[in-house]
mmCIF file of the N, C-alpha and C atoms, coordinates in Angstrom:
data_MODEL
# 
_entry.id   MODEL 
# 
loop_
_atom_site.group_PDB 
_atom_site.id 
_atom_site.type_symbol 
_atom_site.label_atom_id 
_atom_site.label_alt_id 
_atom_site.label_comp_id 
_atom_site.label_asym_id 
_atom_site.label_entity_id 
_atom_site.label_seq_id 
_atom_site.pdbx_PDB_ins_code 
_atom_site.Cartn_x 
_atom_site.Cartn_y 
_atom_site.Cartn_z 
_atom_site.occupancy 
_atom_site.B_iso_or_equiv 
_atom_site.pdbx_formal_charge 
_atom_site.auth_seq_id 
_atom_site.auth_comp_id 
_atom_site.auth_asym_id 
_atom_site.auth_atom_id 
_atom_site.pdbx_PDB_model_num 
ATOM 1   N N  . MET A 1 1  ? 0.811   -1.197 0.000  1.00 0.00 ? 1  MET A N  1 
ATOM 2   C CA . MET A 1 1  ? 0.000   0.000  0.000  1.00 0.00 ? 1  MET A CA 1 
ATOM 3   C C  . MET A 1 1  ? 0.851   1.257  0.000  1.00 0.00 ? 1  MET A C  1 
ATOM 4   N N  . PHE A 1 2  ? 2.048   1.196  0.550  1.00 0.00 ? 2  PHE A N  1 
ATOM 5   C CA . PHE A 1 2  ? 2.956   2.340  0.529  1.00 0.00 ? 2  PHE A CA 1 
ATOM 6   C C  . PHE A 1 2  ? 4.131   2.077  -0.407 1.00 0.00 ? 2  PHE A C  1 
ATOM 7   N N  . PHE A 1 3  ? 3.935   1.157  -1.361 1.00 0.00 ? 3  PHE A N  1 
ATOM 8   C CA . PHE A 1 3  ? 4.976   0.799  -2.320 1.00 0.00 ? 3  PHE A CA 1 
ATOM 9   C C  . PHE A 1 3  ? 5.383   2.015  -3.132 1.00 0.00 ? 3  PHE A C  1 
ATOM 10  N N  . GLY A 1 4  ? 6.659   2.158  -3.337 1.00 0.00 ? 4  GLY A N  1 
ATOM 11  C CA . GLY A 1 4  ? 7.169   3.245  -4.159 1.00 0.00 ? 4  GLY A CA 1 
ATOM 12  C C  . GLY A 1 4  ? 7.478   4.516  -3.391 1.00 0.00 ? 4  GLY A C  1 
ATOM 13  N N  . LEU A 1 5  ? 7.119   4.564  -2.130 1.00 0.00 ? 5  LEU A N  1 
ATOM 14  C CA . LEU A 1 5  ? 7.453   5.738  -1.324 1.00 0.00 ? 5  LEU A CA 1 
ATOM 15  C C  . LEU A 1 5  ? 8.887   5.610  -0.833 1.00 0.00 ? 5  LEU A C  1 
ATOM 16  N N  . ARG A 1 6  ? 9.563   6.729  -0.703 1.00 0.00 ? 6  ARG A N  1 
ATOM 17  C CA . ARG A 1 6  ? 10.960  6.710  -0.262 1.00 0.00 ? 6  ARG A CA 1 
ATOM 18  C C  . ARG A 1 6  ? 11.107  6.579  1.255  1.00 0.00 ? 6  ARG A C  1 
ATOM 19  N N  . THR A 1 7  ? 10.025  6.798  1.968  1.00 0.00 ? 7  THR A N  1 
ATOM 20  C CA . THR A 1 7  ? 10.060  6.734  3.424  1.00 0.00 ? 7  THR A CA 1 
ATOM 21  C C  . THR A 1 7  ? 9.833   5.300  3.884  1.00 0.00 ? 7  THR A C  1 
ATOM 22  N N  . PRO A 1 8  ? 10.622  4.826  4.858  1.00 0.00 ? 8  PRO A N  1 
ATOM 23  C CA . PRO A 1 8  ? 10.419  3.460  5.368  1.00 0.00 ? 8  PRO A CA 1 
ATOM 24  C C  . PRO A 1 8  ? 9.033   3.287  5.988  1.00 0.00 ? 8  PRO A C  1 
ATOM 25  N N  . MET A 1 9  ? 8.481   2.096  5.829  1.00 0.00 ? 9  MET A N  1 
ATOM 26  C CA . MET A 1 9  ? 7.143   1.774  6.341  1.00 0.00 ? 9  MET A CA 1 
ATOM 27  C C  . MET A 1 9  ? 7.027   2.057  7.834  1.00 0.00 ? 9  MET A C  1 
ATOM 28  N N  . ASP A 1 10 ? 8.061   1.726  8.614  1.00 0.00 ? 10 ASP A N  1 
ATOM 29  C CA . ASP A 1 10 ? 7.956   1.932  10.063 1.00 0.00 ? 10 ASP A CA 1 
ATOM 30  C C  . ASP A 1 10 ? 7.831   3.407  10.422 1.00 0.00 ? 10 ASP A C  1 
ATOM 31  N N  . LYS A 1 11 ? 8.437   4.294  9.639  1.00 0.00 ? 11 LYS A N  1 
ATOM 32  C CA . LYS A 1 11 ? 8.292   5.731  9.911  1.00 0.00 ? 11 LYS A CA 1 
ATOM 33  C C  . LYS A 1 11 ? 6.882   6.200  9.571  1.00 0.00 ? 11 LYS A C  1 
ATOM 34  N N  . ILE A 1 12 ? 6.342   5.726  8.453  1.00 0.00 ? 12 ILE A N  1 
ATOM 35  C CA . ILE A 1 12 ? 4.981   6.100  8.054  1.00 0.00 ? 12 ILE A CA 1 
ATOM 36  C C  . ILE A 1 12 ? 3.987   5.637  9.115  1.00 0.00 ? 12 ILE A C  1 
ATOM 37  N N  . VAL A 1 13 ? 4.092   4.378  9.501  1.00 0.00 ? 13 VAL A N  1 
ATOM 38  C CA . VAL A 1 13 ? 3.177   3.820  10.505 1.00 0.00 ? 13 VAL A CA 1 
ATOM 39  C C  . VAL A 1 13 ? 3.367   4.535  11.844 1.00 0.00 ? 13 VAL A C  1 
ATOM 40  N N  . GLY A 1 14 ? 4.596   4.844  12.185 1.00 0.00 ? 14 GLY A N  1 
ATOM 41  C CA . GLY A 1 14 ? 4.853   5.568  13.432 1.00 0.00 ? 14 GLY A CA 1 
ATOM 42  C C  . GLY A 1 14 ? 4.183   6.929  13.448 1.00 0.00 ? 14 GLY A C  1 
ATOM 43  N N  . CYS A 1 15 ? 4.262   7.633  12.335 1.00 0.00 ? 15 CYS A N  1 
ATOM 44  C CA . CYS A 1 15 ? 3.610   8.947  12.234 1.00 0.00 ? 15 CYS A CA 1 
ATOM 45  C C  . CYS A 1 15 ? 2.096   8.819  12.334 1.00 0.00 ? 15 CYS A C  1 
ATOM 46  N N  . LEU A 1 16 ? 1.534   7.847  11.637 1.00 0.00 ? 16 LEU A N  1 
ATOM 47  C CA . LEU A 1 16 ? 0.086   7.645  11.695 1.00 0.00 ? 16 LEU A CA 1 
ATOM 48  C C  . LEU A 1 16 ? -0.353  7.246  13.101 1.00 0.00 ? 16 LEU A C  1 
ATOM 49  N N  . THR A 1 17 ? 0.455   6.443  13.770 1.00 0.00 ? 17 THR A N  1 
ATOM 50  C CA . THR A 1 17 ? 0.140   6.034  15.141 1.00 0.00 ? 17 THR A CA 1 
ATOM 51  C C  . THR A 1 17 ? 0.159   7.230  16.085 1.00 0.00 ? 17 THR A C  1 
ATOM 52  N N  . LEU A 1 18 ? 1.112   8.139  15.901 1.00 0.00 ? 18 LEU A N  1 
ATOM 53  C CA . LEU A 1 18 ? 1.156   9.349  16.727 1.00 0.00 ? 18 LEU A CA 1 
ATOM 54  C C  . LEU A 1 18 ? -0.092  10.200 16.516 1.00 0.00 ? 18 LEU A C  1 
ATOM 55  N N  . LEU A 1 19 ? -0.544  10.306 15.279 1.00 0.00 ? 19 LEU A N  1 
ATOM 56  C CA . LEU A 1 19 ? -1.775  11.051 15.004 1.00 0.00 ? 19 LEU A CA 1 
ATOM 57  C C  . LEU A 1 19 ? -2.955  10.454 15.755 1.00 0.00 ? 19 LEU A C  1 
ATOM 58  N N  . VAL A 1 20 ? -3.060  9.134  15.685 1.00 0.00 ? 20 VAL A N  1 
ATOM 59  C CA . VAL A 1 20 ? -4.181  8.456  16.328 1.00 0.00 ? 20 VAL A CA 1 
ATOM 60  C C  . VAL A 1 20 ? -4.113  8.583  17.841 1.00 0.00 ? 20 VAL A C  1 
ATOM 61  N N  . SER A 1 21 ? -2.899  8.624  18.377 1.00 0.00 ? 21 SER A N  1 
ATOM 62  C CA . SER A 1 21 ? -2.759  8.714  19.832 1.00 0.00 ? 21 SER A CA 1 
ATOM 63  C C  . SER A 1 21 ? -3.098  10.104 20.351 1.00 0.00 ? 21 SER A C  1 
ATOM 64  N N  . GLY A 1 22 ? -3.359  11.051 19.436 1.00 0.00 ? 22 GLY A N  1 
ATOM 65  C CA . GLY A 1 22 ? -3.802  12.372 19.868 1.00 0.00 ? 22 GLY A CA 1 
ATOM 66  C C  . GLY A 1 22 ? -2.824  13.488 19.589 1.00 0.00 ? 22 GLY A C  1 
ATOM 67  N N  . MET A 1 23 ? -1.645  13.165 19.089 1.00 0.00 ? 23 MET A N  1 
ATOM 68  C CA . MET A 1 23 ? -0.681  14.207 18.772 1.00 0.00 ? 23 MET A CA 1 
ATOM 69  C C  . MET A 1 23 ? -1.170  14.961 17.539 1.00 0.00 ? 23 MET A C  1 
ATOM 70  N N  . GLY A 1 24 ? -1.067  16.254 17.564 1.00 0.00 ? 24 GLY A N  1 
ATOM 71  C CA . GLY A 1 24 ? -1.520  17.074 16.445 1.00 0.00 ? 24 GLY A CA 1 
ATOM 72  C C  . GLY A 1 24 ? -0.637  16.927 15.220 1.00 0.00 ? 24 GLY A C  1 
ATOM 73  N N  . THR A 1 25 ? -1.194  17.280 14.082 1.00 0.00 ? 25 THR A N  1 
ATOM 74  C CA . THR A 1 25 ? -0.487  17.162 12.813 1.00 0.00 ? 25 THR A CA 1 
ATOM 75  C C  . THR A 1 25 ? 0.834   17.930 12.830 1.00 0.00 ? 25 THR A C  1 
ATOM 76  N N  . ASN A 1 26 ? 0.804   19.171 13.269 1.00 0.00 ? 26 ASN A N  1 
ATOM 77  C CA . ASN A 1 26 ? 2.023   19.971 13.291 1.00 0.00 ? 26 ASN A CA 1 
ATOM 78  C C  . ASN A 1 26 ? 3.069   19.384 14.228 1.00 0.00 ? 26 ASN A C  1 
ATOM 79  N N  . ALA A 1 27 ? 2.631   18.874 15.360 1.00 0.00 ? 27 ALA A N  1 
ATOM 80  C CA . ALA A 1 27 ? 3.570   18.278 16.314 1.00 0.00 ? 27 ALA A CA 1 
ATOM 81  C C  . ALA A 1 27 ? 4.215   17.010 15.739 1.00 0.00 ? 27 ALA A C  1 
ATOM 82  N N  . VAL A 1 28 ? 3.416   16.199 15.048 1.00 0.00 ? 28 VAL A N  1 
ATOM 83  C CA . VAL A 1 28 ? 3.960   14.987 14.413 1.00 0.00 ? 28 VAL A CA 1 
ATOM 84  C C  . VAL A 1 28 ? 4.985   15.376 13.353 1.00 0.00 ? 28 VAL A C  1 
ATOM 85  N N  . CYS A 1 29 ? 4.645   16.369 12.564 1.00 0.00 ? 29 CYS A N  1 
ATOM 86  C CA . CYS A 1 29 ? 5.567   16.819 11.515 1.00 0.00 ? 29 CYS A CA 1 
ATOM 87  C C  . CYS A 1 29 ? 6.889   17.296 12.102 1.00 0.00 ? 29 CYS A C  1 
ATOM 88  N N  . ARG A 1 30 ? 6.823   18.092 13.149 1.00 0.00 ? 30 ARG A N  1 
ATOM 89  C CA . ARG A 1 30 ? 8.054   18.570 13.792 1.00 0.00 ? 30 ARG A CA 1 
ATOM 90  C C  . ARG A 1 30 ? 8.848   17.426 14.402 1.00 0.00 ? 30 ARG A C  1 
ATOM 91  N N  . ALA A 1 31 ? 8.156   16.559 15.125 1.00 0.00 ? 31 ALA A N  1 
ATOM 92  C CA . ALA A 1 31 ? 8.834   15.467 15.830 1.00 0.00 ? 31 ALA A CA 1 
ATOM 93  C C  . ALA A 1 31 ? 9.462   14.450 14.880 1.00 0.00 ? 31 ALA A C  1 
ATOM 94  N N  . GLN A 1 32 ? 8.808   14.218 13.748 1.00 0.00 ? 32 GLN A N  1 
ATOM 95  C CA . GLN A 1 32 ? 9.271   13.180 12.829 1.00 0.00 ? 32 GLN A CA 1 
ATOM 96  C C  . GLN A 1 32 ? 9.998   13.736 11.603 1.00 0.00 ? 32 GLN A C  1 
ATOM 97  N N  . GLY A 1 33 ? 10.035  15.060 11.477 1.00 0.00 ? 33 GLY A N  1 
ATOM 98  C CA . GLY A 1 33 ? 10.736  15.672 10.355 1.00 0.00 ? 33 GLY A CA 1 
ATOM 99  C C  . GLY A 1 33 ? 10.080  15.432 9.004  1.00 0.00 ? 33 GLY A C  1 
ATOM 100 N N  . VAL A 1 34 ? 8.745   15.483 8.986  1.00 0.00 ? 34 VAL A N  1 
ATOM 101 C CA . VAL A 1 34 ? 8.016   15.315 7.725  1.00 0.00 ? 34 VAL A CA 1 
ATOM 102 C C  . VAL A 1 34 ? 7.169   16.554 7.458  1.00 0.00 ? 34 VAL A C  1 
ATOM 103 N N  . LYS A 1 35 ? 6.801   16.744 6.203  1.00 0.00 ? 35 LYS A N  1 
ATOM 104 C CA . LYS A 1 35 ? 5.964   17.872 5.821  1.00 0.00 ? 35 LYS A CA 1 
ATOM 105 C C  . LYS A 1 35 ? 4.494   17.518 6.009  1.00 0.00 ? 35 LYS A C  1 
ATOM 106 N N  . GLY A 1 36 ? 3.679   18.530 6.242  1.00 0.00 ? 36 GLY A N  1 
ATOM 107 C CA . GLY A 1 36 ? 2.246   18.333 6.436  1.00 0.00 ? 36 GLY A CA 1 
ATOM 108 C C  . GLY A 1 36 ? 1.577   17.670 5.248  1.00 0.00 ? 36 GLY A C  1 
ATOM 109 N N  . ASP A 1 37 ? 1.950   18.085 4.044  1.00 0.00 ? 37 ASP A N  1 
ATOM 110 C CA . ASP A 1 37 ? 1.363   17.474 2.845  1.00 0.00 ? 37 ASP A CA 1 
ATOM 111 C C  . ASP A 1 37 ? 1.719   15.995 2.742  1.00 0.00 ? 37 ASP A C  1 
ATOM 112 N N  . THR A 1 38 ? 2.930   15.661 3.139  1.00 0.00 ? 38 THR A N  1 
ATOM 113 C CA . THR A 1 38 ? 3.368   14.262 3.122  1.00 0.00 ? 38 THR A CA 1 
ATOM 114 C C  . THR A 1 38 ? 2.542   13.445 4.100  1.00 0.00 ? 38 THR A C  1 
ATOM 115 N N  . LEU A 1 39 ? 2.379   13.958 5.307  1.00 0.00 ? 39 LEU A N  1 
ATOM 116 C CA . LEU A 1 39 ? 1.607   13.260 6.328  1.00 0.00 ? 39 LEU A CA 1 
ATOM 117 C C  . LEU A 1 39 ? 0.161   13.063 5.873  1.00 0.00 ? 39 LEU A C  1 
ATOM 118 N N  . ARG A 1 40 ? -0.436  14.086 5.297  1.00 0.00 ? 40 ARG A N  1 
ATOM 119 C CA . ARG A 1 40 ? -1.804  13.971 4.792  1.00 0.00 ? 40 ARG A CA 1 
ATOM 120 C C  . ARG A 1 40 ? -1.902  12.931 3.678  1.00 0.00 ? 40 ARG A C  1 
ATOM 121 N N  . SER A 1 41 ? -0.898  12.872 2.820  1.00 0.00 ? 41 SER A N  1 
ATOM 122 C CA . SER A 1 41 ? -0.934  11.878 1.738  1.00 0.00 ? 41 SER A CA 1 
ATOM 123 C C  . SER A 1 41 ? -0.862  10.466 2.306  1.00 0.00 ? 41 SER A C  1 
ATOM 124 N N  . TRP A 1 42 ? -0.107  10.262 3.398  1.00 0.00 ? 42 TRP A N  1 
ATOM 125 C CA . TRP A 1 42 ? -0.042  8.940  4.034  1.00 0.00 ? 42 TRP A CA 1 
ATOM 126 C C  . TRP A 1 42 ? -1.384  8.561  4.641  1.00 0.00 ? 42 TRP A C  1 
ATOM 127 N N  . VAL A 1 43 ? -2.064  9.535  5.244  1.00 0.00 ? 43 VAL A N  1 
ATOM 128 C CA . VAL A 1 43 ? -3.392  9.278  5.810  1.00 0.00 ? 43 VAL A CA 1 
ATOM 129 C C  . VAL A 1 43 ? -4.347  8.837  4.705  1.00 0.00 ? 43 VAL A C  1 
ATOM 130 N N  . LEU A 1 44 ? -4.323  9.528  3.589  1.00 0.00 ? 44 LEU A N  1 
ATOM 131 C CA . LEU A 1 44 ? -5.206  9.190  2.474  1.00 0.00 ? 44 LEU A CA 1 
ATOM 132 C C  . LEU A 1 44 ? -4.856  7.830  1.872  1.00 0.00 ? 44 LEU A C  1 
ATOM 133 N N  . LEU A 1 45 ? -3.569  7.514  1.762  1.00 0.00 ? 45 LEU A N  1 
ATOM 134 C CA . LEU A 1 45 ? -3.163  6.203  1.249  1.00 0.00 ? 45 LEU A CA 1 
ATOM 135 C C  . LEU A 1 45 ? -3.638  5.084  2.173  1.00 0.00 ? 45 LEU A C  1 
ATOM 136 N N  . ALA A 1 46 ? -3.470  5.288  3.471  1.00 0.00 ? 46 ALA A N  1 
ATOM 137 C CA . ALA A 1 46 ? -3.926  4.277  4.430  1.00 0.00 ? 46 ALA A CA 1 
ATOM 138 C C  . ALA A 1 46 ? -5.431  4.084  4.309  1.00 0.00 ? 46 ALA A C  1 
ATOM 139 N N  . ALA A 1 47 ? -6.146  5.183  4.134  1.00 0.00 ? 47 ALA A N  1 
ATOM 140 C CA . ALA A 1 47 ? -7.608  5.101  4.023  1.00 0.00 ? 47 ALA A CA 1 
ATOM 141 C C  . ALA A 1 47 ? -8.038  4.366  2.756  1.00 0.00 ? 47 ALA A C  1 
ATOM 142 N N  . LYS A 1 48 ? -7.272  4.490  1.684  1.00 0.00 ? 48 LYS A N  1 
ATOM 143 C CA . LYS A 1 48 ? -7.605  3.807  0.430  1.00 0.00 ? 48 LYS A CA 1 
ATOM 144 C C  . LYS A 1 48 ? -7.355  2.303  0.508  1.00 0.00 ? 48 LYS A C  1 
ATOM 145 N N  . HIS A 1 49 ? -6.505  1.905  1.433  1.00 0.00 ? 49 HIS A N  1 
ATOM 146 C CA . HIS A 1 49 ? -6.124  0.498  1.561  1.00 0.00 ? 49 HIS A CA 1 
ATOM 147 C C  . HIS A 1 49 ? -6.504  -0.036 2.942  1.00 0.00 ? 49 HIS A C  1 
ATOM 148 N N  . VAL A 1 50 ? -7.757  0.157  3.294  1.00 0.00 ? 50 VAL A N  1 
ATOM 149 C CA . VAL A 1 50 ? -8.250  -0.193 4.617  1.00 0.00 ? 50 VAL A CA 1 
ATOM 150 C C  . VAL A 1 50 ? -7.919  -1.640 5.003  1.00 0.00 ? 50 VAL A C  1 
ATOM 151 N N  . ASN A 1 51 ? -8.265  -2.591 4.163  1.00 0.00 ? 51 ASN A N  1 
ATOM 152 C CA . ASN A 1 51 ? -8.068  -4.002 4.510  1.00 0.00 ? 51 ASN A CA 1 
ATOM 153 C C  . ASN A 1 51 ? -6.601  -4.353 4.680  1.00 0.00 ? 51 ASN A C  1 
ATOM 154 N N  . GLU A 1 52 ? -5.767  -3.919 3.748  1.00 0.00 ? 52 GLU A N  1 
ATOM 155 C CA . GLU A 1 52 ? -4.349  -4.222 3.818  1.00 0.00 ? 52 GLU A CA 1 
ATOM 156 C C  . GLU A 1 52 ? -3.701  -3.593 5.048  1.00 0.00 ? 52 GLU A C  1 
ATOM 157 N N  . PHE A 1 53 ? -4.059  -2.332 5.309  1.00 0.00 ? 53 PHE A N  1 
ATOM 158 C CA . PHE A 1 53 ? -3.446  -1.638 6.438  1.00 0.00 ? 53 PHE A CA 1 
ATOM 159 C C  . PHE A 1 53 ? -3.932  -2.214 7.765  1.00 0.00 ? 53 PHE A C  1 
ATOM 160 N N  . THR A 1 54 ? -5.188  -2.600 7.835  1.00 0.00 ? 54 THR A N  1 
ATOM 161 C CA . THR A 1 54 ? -5.706  -3.233 9.048  1.00 0.00 ? 54 THR A CA 1 
ATOM 162 C C  . THR A 1 54 ? -4.964  -4.538 9.323  1.00 0.00 ? 54 THR A C  1 
ATOM 163 N N  . ALA A 1 55 ? -4.750  -5.335 8.290  1.00 0.00 ? 55 ALA A N  1 
ATOM 164 C CA . ALA A 1 55 ? -3.999  -6.588 8.457  1.00 0.00 ? 55 ALA A CA 1 
ATOM 165 C C  . ALA A 1 55 ? -2.588  -6.303 8.946  1.00 0.00 ? 55 ALA A C  1 
ATOM 166 N N  . TYR A 1 56 ? -1.959  -5.258 8.413  1.00 0.00 ? 56 TYR A N  1 
ATOM 167 C CA . TYR A 1 56 ? -0.617  -4.880 8.856  1.00 0.00 ? 56 TYR A CA 1 
ATOM 168 C C  . TYR A 1 56 ? -0.636  -4.484 10.332 1.00 0.00 ? 56 TYR A C  1 
ATOM 169 N N  . LEU A 1 57 ? -1.617  -3.677 10.716 1.00 0.00 ? 57 LEU A N  1 
ATOM 170 C CA . LEU A 1 57 ? -1.706  -3.236 12.105 1.00 0.00 ? 57 LEU A CA 1 
ATOM 171 C C  . LEU A 1 57 ? -1.868  -4.423 13.050 1.00 0.00 ? 57 LEU A C  1 
ATOM 172 N N  . GLN A 1 58 ? -2.651  -5.409 12.632 1.00 0.00 ? 58 GLN A N  1 
ATOM 173 C CA . GLN A 1 58 ? -2.877  -6.584 13.478 1.00 0.00 ? 58 GLN A CA 1 
ATOM 174 C C  . GLN A 1 58 ? -1.639  -7.455 13.567 1.00 0.00 ? 58 GLN A C  1 
ATOM 175 N N  . GLN A 1 59 ? -1.009  -7.723 12.437 1.00 0.00 ? 59 GLN A N  1 
ATOM 176 C CA . GLN A 1 59 ? 0.099   -8.677 12.413 1.00 0.00 ? 59 GLN A CA 1 
ATOM 177 C C  . GLN A 1 59 ? 1.422   -8.065 12.847 1.00 0.00 ? 59 GLN A C  1 
ATOM 178 N N  . GLU A 1 60 ? 1.771   -6.936 12.278 1.00 0.00 ? 60 GLU A N  1 
ATOM 179 C CA . GLU A 1 60 ? 3.092   -6.364 12.522 1.00 0.00 ? 60 GLU A CA 1 
ATOM 180 C C  . GLU A 1 60 ? 3.156   -5.518 13.791 1.00 0.00 ? 60 GLU A C  1 
ATOM 181 N N  . MET A 1 61 ? 2.079   -4.856 14.115 1.00 0.00 ? 61 MET A N  1 
ATOM 182 C CA . MET A 1 61 ? 2.096   -3.961 15.271 1.00 0.00 ? 61 MET A CA 1 
ATOM 183 C C  . MET A 1 61 ? 1.409   -4.569 16.483 1.00 0.00 ? 61 MET A C  1 
ATOM 184 N N  . HIS A 1 62 ? 0.742   -5.699 16.277 1.00 0.00 ? 62 HIS A N  1 
ATOM 185 C CA . HIS A 1 62 ? 0.074   -6.415 17.366 1.00 0.00 ? 62 HIS A CA 1 
ATOM 186 C C  . HIS A 1 62 ? -0.919  -5.528 18.122 1.00 0.00 ? 62 HIS A C  1 
ATOM 187 N N  . LEU A 1 63 ? -1.681  -4.750 17.358 1.00 0.00 ? 63 LEU A N  1 
ATOM 188 C CA . LEU A 1 63 ? -2.700  -3.910 17.967 1.00 0.00 ? 63 LEU A CA 1 
ATOM 189 C C  . LEU A 1 63 ? -3.966  -4.717 18.195 1.00 0.00 ? 63 LEU A C  1 
ATOM 190 N N  . GLU A 1 64 ? -4.691  -4.353 19.228 1.00 0.00 ? 64 GLU A N  1 
ATOM 191 C CA . GLU A 1 64 ? -5.968  -4.991 19.491 1.00 0.00 ? 64 GLU A CA 1 
ATOM 192 C C  . GLU A 1 64 ? -7.044  -4.318 18.641 1.00 0.00 ? 64 GLU A C  1 
ATOM 193 N N  . GLN A 1 65 ? -8.161  -5.000 18.464 1.00 0.00 ? 65 GLN A N  1 
ATOM 194 C CA . GLN A 1 65 ? -9.225  -4.497 17.592 1.00 0.00 ? 65 GLN A CA 1 
ATOM 195 C C  . GLN A 1 65 ? -9.699  -3.119 18.016 1.00 0.00 ? 65 GLN A C  1 
ATOM 196 N N  . VAL A 1 66 ? -9.779  -2.855 19.305 1.00 0.00 ? 66 VAL A N  1 
ATOM 197 C CA . VAL A 1 66 ? -10.254 -1.548 19.764 1.00 0.00 ? 66 VAL A CA 1 
ATOM 198 C C  . VAL A 1 66 ? -9.281  -0.448 19.340 1.00 0.00 ? 66 VAL A C  1 
ATOM 199 N N  . GLN A 1 67 ? -7.988  -0.733 19.323 1.00 0.00 ? 67 GLN A N  1 
ATOM 200 C CA . GLN A 1 67 ? -7.004  0.246  18.875 1.00 0.00 ? 67 GLN A CA 1 
ATOM 201 C C  . GLN A 1 67 ? -7.135  0.493  17.366 1.00 0.00 ? 67 GLN A C  1 
ATOM 202 N N  . ILE A 1 68 ? -7.381  -0.566 16.625 1.00 0.00 ? 68 ILE A N  1 
ATOM 203 C CA . ILE A 1 68 ? -7.548  -0.441 15.184 1.00 0.00 ? 68 ILE A CA 1 
ATOM 204 C C  . ILE A 1 68 ? -8.826  0.338  14.870 1.00 0.00 ? 68 ILE A C  1 
ATOM 205 N N  . ASP A 1 69 ? -9.895  0.055  15.596 1.00 0.00 ? 69 ASP A N  1 
ATOM 206 C CA . ASP A 1 69 ? -11.148 0.799  15.404 1.00 0.00 ? 69 ASP A CA 1 
ATOM 207 C C  . ASP A 1 69 ? -10.944 2.283  15.680 1.00 0.00 ? 69 ASP A C  1 
ATOM 208 N N  . GLU A 1 70 ? -10.176 2.591  16.719 1.00 0.00 ? 70 GLU A N  1 
ATOM 209 C CA . GLU A 1 70 ? -9.885  3.983  17.055 1.00 0.00 ? 70 GLU A CA 1 
ATOM 210 C C  . GLU A 1 70 ? -9.083  4.640  15.937 1.00 0.00 ? 70 GLU A C  1 
ATOM 211 N N  . PHE A 1 71 ? -8.151  3.904  15.374 1.00 0.00 ? 71 PHE A N  1 
ATOM 212 C CA . PHE A 1 71 ? -7.350  4.418  14.265 1.00 0.00 ? 71 PHE A CA 1 
ATOM 213 C C  . PHE A 1 71 ? -8.246  4.814  13.094 1.00 0.00 ? 71 PHE A C  1 
ATOM 214 N N  . TRP A 1 72 ? -9.133  3.891  12.675 1.00 0.00 ? 72 TRP A N  1 
ATOM 215 C CA . TRP A 1 72 ? -9.989  4.177  11.519 1.00 0.00 ? 72 TRP A CA 1 
ATOM 216 C C  . TRP A 1 72 ? -11.009 5.262  11.823 1.00 0.00 ? 72 TRP A C  1 
ATOM 217 N N  . SER A 1 73 ? -11.448 5.359  13.051 1.00 0.00 ? 73 SER A N  1 
ATOM 218 C CA . SER A 1 73 ? -12.345 6.437  13.438 1.00 0.00 ? 73 SER A CA 1 
ATOM 219 C C  . SER A 1 73 ? -11.652 7.784  13.255 1.00 0.00 ? 73 SER A C  1 
ATOM 220 N N  . PHE A 1 74 ? -10.389 7.837  13.655 1.00 0.00 ? 74 PHE A N  1 
ATOM 221 C CA . PHE A 1 74 ? -9.606  9.057  13.482 1.00 0.00 ? 74 PHE A CA 1 
ATOM 222 C C  . PHE A 1 74 ? -9.455  9.394  12.002 1.00 0.00 ? 74 PHE A C  1 
ATOM 223 N N  . ILE A 1 75 ? -9.139  8.388  11.188 1.00 0.00 ? 75 ILE A N  1 
ATOM 224 C CA . ILE A 1 75 ? -8.939  8.601  9.753  1.00 0.00 ? 75 ILE A CA 1 
ATOM 225 C C  . ILE A 1 75 ? -10.222 9.129  9.110  1.00 0.00 ? 75 ILE A C  1 
ATOM 226 N N  . ARG A 1 76 ? -11.368 8.540  9.466  1.00 0.00 ? 76 ARG A N  1 
ATOM 227 C CA . ARG A 1 76 ? -12.643 9.012  8.913  1.00 0.00 ? 76 ARG A CA 1 
ATOM 228 C C  . ARG A 1 76 ? -12.890 10.470 9.285  1.00 0.00 ? 76 ARG A C  1 
ATOM 229 N N  . LYS A 1 77 ? -12.617 10.817 10.534 1.00 0.00 ? 77 LYS A N  1 
ATOM 230 C CA . LYS A 1 77 ? -12.823 12.187 10.977 1.00 0.00 ? 77 LYS A CA 1 
ATOM 231 C C  . LYS A 1 77 ? -11.865 13.131 10.248 1.00 0.00 ? 77 LYS A C  1 
ATOM 232 N N  . LYS A 1 78 ? -10.623 12.717 10.086 1.00 0.00 ? 78 LYS A N  1 
ATOM 233 C CA . LYS A 1 78 ? -9.621  13.537 9.413  1.00 0.00 ? 78 LYS A CA 1 
ATOM 234 C C  . LYS A 1 78 ? -10.001 13.765 7.955  1.00 0.00 ? 78 LYS A C  1 
ATOM 235 N N  . ARG A 1 79 ? -10.483 12.739 7.272  1.00 0.00 ? 79 ARG A N  1 
ATOM 236 C CA . ARG A 1 79 ? -10.876 12.887 5.859  1.00 0.00 ? 79 ARG A CA 1 
ATOM 237 C C  . ARG A 1 79 ? -12.052 13.843 5.743  1.00 0.00 ? 79 ARG A C  1 
ATOM 238 N N  . THR A 1 80 ? -12.977 13.815 6.690  1.00 0.00 ? 80 THR A N  1 
ATOM 239 C CA . THR A 1 80 ? -14.116 14.725 6.674  1.00 0.00 ? 80 THR A CA 1 
ATOM 240 C C  . THR A 1 80 ? -13.654 16.164 6.849  1.00 0.00 ? 80 THR A C  1 
ATOM 241 N N  . LEU A 1 81 ? -12.731 16.384 7.792  1.00 0.00 ? 81 LEU A N  1 
ATOM 242 C CA . LEU A 1 81 ? -12.234 17.725 8.043  1.00 0.00 ? 81 LEU A CA 1 
ATOM 243 C C  . LEU A 1 81 ? -11.433 18.280 6.867  1.00 0.00 ? 81 LEU A C  1 
ATOM 244 N N  . ASP A 1 82 ? -10.718 17.402 6.166  1.00 0.00 ? 82 ASP A N  1 
ATOM 245 C CA . ASP A 1 82 ? -9.908  17.829 5.024  1.00 0.00 ? 82 ASP A CA 1 
ATOM 246 C C  . ASP A 1 82 ? -10.713 17.882 3.731  1.00 0.00 ? 82 ASP A C  1 
ATOM 247 N N  . GLY A 1 83 ? -11.972 17.494 3.802  1.00 0.00 ? 83 GLY A N  1 
ATOM 248 C CA . GLY A 1 83 ? -12.823 17.531 2.623  1.00 0.00 ? 83 GLY A CA 1 
ATOM 249 C C  . GLY A 1 83 ? -12.646 16.322 1.719  1.00 0.00 ? 83 GLY A C  1 
ATOM 250 N N  . GLY A 1 84 ? -12.080 15.217 2.272  1.00 0.00 ? 84 GLY A N  1 
ATOM 251 C CA . GLY A 1 84 ? -11.807 14.036 1.455  1.00 0.00 ? 84 GLY A CA 1 
ATOM 252 C C  . GLY A 1 84 ? -12.907 13.070 1.393  1.00 0.00 ? 84 GLY A C  1 
# 
């Protein structure tokens, strides 16, 4: 789902996880050294690949279903706010 991006998968997932945990977009960008547009594009890519990303979250990150549900709830809210 993030094939072809120059950023390692663990950094992308780490940034998305920080967003879900409540850290603001600007704070994530500063802390991780990424641009706001880049972070937004990762959110949209994750949203386009719901099934694949959910499987990754379960297998690689060992998240529980409630954490995954919270993640997707955040993504839905973010897409609404951004007009997506």
